[in-house]
N, C-alpha and C positions, 0 to 999 in steps of 0.2 A: 827386828829394822832391816829394812829393803838396803839392798845396795846401790850407791851409786857409780857407775861407770865413770862420769865425765859430766861437769858443767859449764857451760855455755852463757856468755851476755849476749842476749840479742835484744836491738833497738825495736820499738813496733815504729812503723812507718806512718805517713801521716794519714793515709787510707785504713790506719787500726790493724794492719796487719803484717805480722811476724813472716820469715822462712824457715822451716825446722829440716830442710834438705831433703834432699832426692831419695833417702830412704823412708823418708814417711809421705812422699808422692801417694795419692789416691788411696792413703788408709784412713779409716775414719777415727776419730777419738773423742773422749770422753773430756769434758771441760769440767773440773772441779774449782768453784771459786770458794777460797777460805775466808772466814771473819776477818782473820788478818793483814788480809790482801792477797795471799801467796795464791796462787792459780796452777791448779795440779793438771796434767796433761797426761790420760791413760790410754792406750789404743786399744781397742776394742774390734772385736768382732760382730757384726750386725746381722740377723736373721730376720728376711721380712718375715712377713704376720703370717702370708701365705705356706709357710714354710715350717710353722713353728711347730708343726702336726708332730714332725721328725723328731722333736725330744721329748715326746709326750709317752708315756707307755699306753698299749701294751706295742706300739708301734715302732718305738725304738729297737726293743727287743726281738722285732722281727727284721727288721732290717739290720740288725746282727747276725742273726742266724743265716740269713739269705745272704749275707756277704762273707760268712762262715764258709755255709756251701758252697759259693762261689769259688773261694780261693779253692778249695778241697775238691772240687767236682772239674774234670775234663773237658775244655767244650766239644760237641759233637754237634755236627751239620744236622740240623732239621729235615725231616721228611715232609715236605708242605702239601704233598697231594696227602699223606692221612692227617695231618692238623685241618685240611680243608673239608675232608671226609668226616672226622670228627666233630668239625664244627657245625655240620650242615645238619647230622643227626640230633645235633644239642636243639640248635634251633626248630628242628620238625619237631621233635620231641614235647617243646616250651609253646609251639603252637596248639600241638593236639591238646594239652591241659586246658587252655584259652577257651575252649569251645561249649 
């Protein structure tokens, strides 16, 4: 059984709204209407559909591996000239294949 931290009495205003306090400002809540008339509000995290792929395998595993690598790897300055040269070689090779 869930623990109850406290209970309040709220009065619904003429507009049909109640105030839950600043703790809940900007949060998304799931509203569950029970047959007995009870209403259960549960704070939820909402994920946009465009980002759901991050929760699916194998993407989730790859993200975890990347974060693990990033936390264990000391940042280093990139050699921009070497990256441009490498990129230019890759582009010229791919163009050569298209001919």
